[in-house]
C-alpha positions in Angstrom: 97.4 -12.8 127.5 99.2 -9.4 127.3 97.7 -6.8 124.9 101.2 -6.7 123.0 100.7 -10.8 122.6 97.1 -10.9 121.6 97.8 -8.5 118.7 100.6 -10.6 117.4 98.0 -13.6 117.7 95.6 -11.4 115.8 97.7 -10.7 113.1 99.4 -13.8 112.4 96.1 -15.7 112.2 94.8 -14.7 108.7 92.6 -16.6 107.4 88.7 -16.5 105.7 85.4 -18.6 105.3 85.9 -21.6 102.5 83.8 -21.1 99.5 81.6 -23.7 100.6 80.8 -21.9 103.3 79.0 -19.1 101.5 76.5 -21.9 100.2 76.7 -21.2 96.7 74.6 -23.6 94.5 76.0 -26.2 92.5 76.6 -24.6 89.3 74.8 -25.9 85.8 75.1 -24.2 82.3 72.3 -25.1 80.1 73.3 -24.3 76.3 70.6 -22.5 73.8 70.2 -22.2 70.1 73.3 -20.3 68.9 74.8 -19.7 72.2 78.9 -20.4 72.0 80.6 -22.0 75.1 82.3 -18.7 76.2 79.2 -16.8 76.0 77.3 -19.4 77.9 80.2 -19.5 80.7 80.3 -14.9 80.5 76.6 -15.4 81.2 76.6 -17.8 84.0 80.1 -16.2 85.7 78.2 -12.7 85.7 75.2 -14.0 87.5 77.5 -16.0 89.9 79.6 -12.7 90.5 76.3 -10.5 91.4 75.4 -13.3 93.7 78.8 -13.8 95.4 79.2 -10.1 95.4 75.9 -9.6 97.3 76.4 -11.7 99.7 79.4 -10.2 100.8 78.4 -6.8 101.1 75.0 -7.5 102.3 73.3 -6.6 99.2 74.4 -2.7 99.0 75.2 -1.5 95.6 77.8 0.9 96.9 81.3 -0.1 98.4 82.3 2.1 101.1 85.6 3.6 100.8 88.7 1.6 102.5 91.2 4.0 103.2 90.5 7.8 103.8 91.9 9.9 101.6 93.9 12.0 103.8 95.7 8.8 104.8 96.5 7.9 101.6 97.7 11.2 100.9 100.3 10.9 103.8 101.0 7.7 102.3 103.0 8.7 99.2 104.8 11.4 101.3 107.4 8.4 102.1 109.2 5.9 99.4 109.9 2.5 100.7 112.9 0.9 99.3 112.3 -1.7 96.8 114.2 -4.5 95.0 114.4 -6.2 91.6 113.5 -10.2 92.0 114.0 -12.2 89.0 113.1 -15.4 88.9 116.4 -18.0 88.5 114.8 -21.3 88.2 114.8 -23.1 84.9 112.2 -22.2 83.5 112.1 -18.5 84.6 108.7 -17.8 85.4 108.6 -14.1 86.3 110.4 -10.9 87.9 109.1 -8.3 90.2 110.0 -5.6 92.6 109.6 -6.4 96.2 110.2 -4.2 99.5 113.8 -4.1 100.4 113.7 -5.2 103.5 111.3 -8.2 102.9 112.6 -12.0 102.8 111.9 -13.8 99.1 111.6 -17.6 99.4 111.3 -19.3 95.7 110.0 -22.5 96.2 111.9 -25.2 94.9 112.0 -28.3 96.6 110.0 -31.3 94.9 106.6 -31.4 96.4 106.5 -27.9 96.8 106.2 -26.8 93.5 102.5 -27.0 92.0 101.8 -30.0 89.5 101.7 -28.6 85.9 98.2 -30.4 85.6 96.2 -30.0 88.5 97.8 -26.7 89.9 98.2 -28.0 93.4 101.5 -28.6 95.7 102.4 -29.1 99.1 101.9 -25.2 99.6 99.1 -25.1 96.8 99.9 -23.5 93.9 102.1 -21.2 95.3 105.8 -20.8 94.0 107.5 -17.7 95.7 106.5 -16.0 99.1 108.0 -12.4 100.4 107.3 -10.6 103.4 107.7 -9.1 106.4 106.7 -10.9 109.6 106.7 -8.3 112.1 103.9 -6.6 110.3 102.4 -9.6 108.7 102.8 -8.4 105.3 103.0 -11.0 102.6 103.5 -11.4 98.9 102.6 -14.4 97.0 102.9 -15.6 93.5 100.4 -18.9 92.6 100.7 -20.5 89.3 97.8 -22.9 87.7 95.9 -24.1 85.1 93.3 -21.9 83.7 91.4 -24.9 82.9 91.6 -26.4 86.5 90.2 -22.8 87.9 87.3 -23.3 85.9 86.7 -26.7 86.4 87.1 -26.7 90.1 83.7 -24.2 90.1 81.9 -26.8 87.6 82.5 -24.8 84.5 83.1 -26.2 81.2 86.7 -25.2 80.4 86.5 -25.3 76.6 86.6 -22.4 73.9 89.6 -19.8 73.9 91.1 -19.7 77.5 94.2 -17.4 76.5 92.4 -14.2 77.0 90.3 -13.1 80.0 87.9 -11.4 77.4 86.7 -14.6 76.1 86.9 -16.4 79.6 84.2 -14.7 81.0 83.4 -11.2 83.2 86.1 -10.0 84.9 84.7 -9.3 88.1 83.3 -13.0 87.7 86.7 -14.2 87.1 88.2 -12.1 90.0 85.5 -13.9 92.5 86.8 -17.4 91.7 90.6 -16.0 91.7 89.2 -14.8 95.6 87.2 -18.3 96.2 90.3 -20.5 95.1 92.7 -18.6 97.3 90.4 -18.4 100.3 89.0 -22.0 100.2 91.4 -24.0 101.8 92.0 -21.7 104.7 89.6 -22.4 108.2 86.7 -20.5 108.6 87.9 -18.6 111.8 87.4 -15.3 109.7 84.7 -12.8 108.1 84.6 -13.5 104.6 86.8 -11.5 101.9 84.9 -8.4 100.5 86.1 -8.1 96.6 86.3 -4.3 95.5 84.2 -4.6 92.2 85.2 -0.8 91.5 89.1 -2.0 91.5 88.5 -4.8 89.1 90.0 -3.6 85.6 90.8 -5.8 82.7 93.8 -4.6 80.6 93.2 -3.4 77.0 95.0 -7.0 75.5 92.8 -9.1 77.7 95.6 -10.5 79.5 96.0 -8.7 83.1 93.4 -8.2 85.4 93.8 -6.6 88.6 91.7 -6.2 91.6 91.8 -5.7 95.7 89.9 -7.1 98.5 89.5 -6.9 102.2 88.6 -8.9 105.1 87.8 -8.0 108.7 89.9 -9.9 111.3 88.1 -11.4 114.3 89.6 -9.9 117.3 88.7 -11.6 121.0 89.4 -8.7 122.9 88.4 -5.6 121.1 89.1 -3.7 124.6 92.7 -4.6 124.9 93.1 -3.8 121.4 91.8 -0.7 121.8 94.4 -0.1 124.9 97.2 -1.0 122.9 96.6 0.7 119.6 93.7 2.6 119.6 91.9 0.4 117.3 88.8 -2.3 118.1 88.6 -3.8 114.6 91.4 -4.9 112.2 91.1 -5.3 108.7 93.7 -6.4 106.1 93.7 -5.4 102.4 95.1 -7.4 99.6 95.8 -6.2 96.1 95.8 -8.7 93.2 96.7 -8.9 89.3 96.2 -11.9 87.5 98.2 -12.8 84.1 97.8 -14.9 81.1 101.1 -13.6 79.5 102.8 -16.8 79.8 101.1 -18.6 77.2 101.4 -21.9 78.5 98.0 -22.7 79.5 98.7 -21.4 83.5 97.3 -18.4 85.1 99.8 -16.7 87.1 98.5 -14.7 90.4 100.4 -12.2 92.6 98.9 -11.3 96.1 100.1 -8.4 98.1 98.4 -7.7 101.5 98.8 -5.6 104.8 97.3 -5.2 108.2 95.0 -1.6 107.2 96.8 0.4 109.4 100.4 -0.6 107.9 98.4 -0.3 104.3 97.4 3.2 105.0 101.0 4.2 105.2 103.8 3.8 103.0 103.5 0.0 102.9 100.1 0.6 100.7 101.8 1.8 97.8 104.7 -0.5 97.8 102.9 -3.2 97.8 100.9 -1.4 94.8 104.1 -1.4 93.3 105.1 -4.7 93.7 102.0 -6.0 92.2 102.1 -3.6 89.3 105.9 -4.6 88.3 104.9 -8.4 88.4 105.5 -9.5 84.9 104.8 -13.6 84.0 107.8 -15.0 81.8 106.4 -16.0 78.5 106.8 -19.8 78.0 106.1 -20.1 74.6 109.4 -18.5 73.3 111.4 -20.5 75.2 
């Protein structure tokens, strides 16, 4: 296999270990006197997140920077042209900006769309995909019930599920979202590392943003070094989850790129795409 084909094969083979591969114990919640369901769930999610993040980072309490400040400064020097995508489906679920060169596909075929009760379809919970396959850069929008996200992890989905503040700890929720996104992918890549410092909850409790990183396995690092001067490959993903649709569904957008591309102008462009995402209020329709 030539170095060029090697890189193409590596870049296009992006996956992660399933949640089961981490060997997490089955969750169980014990109620105490005076405890609310939301309070119990919050404390249990906090402990789960602490264990999960520690397992991904080898127990280290600090998170190493993913990109050098010099590369980050260079990235803002060139702006990637963007275009507005308005969901024209009925009902319309979202609007967002994506890089102009990206293809864009809104799923509409029967069976492709996730079931409103289970959040599952032939393509999981994905309803929209955009990207540049030549660089393996992808933006995906998912839609699934909040209740399903919790129950699939063994949590009791009762109480107020319309606000992240009442659902649980923000870092723990981000952990569940990472696990949900990665669990159906083959375990041929390294585990995803949630950047705890990136987790931000909006003041109104409706929006959660975070980022994650994953190492891509390279079978012949010497060929990769010869081709692009790197012996390791990493992928960075920025994400945003929102409850703004007000219909019991959570919508999440994920934008990812290989680090060598994310460190350039494409990184800020993907961040802009995620930041521009707005879920349509379904209660008003």
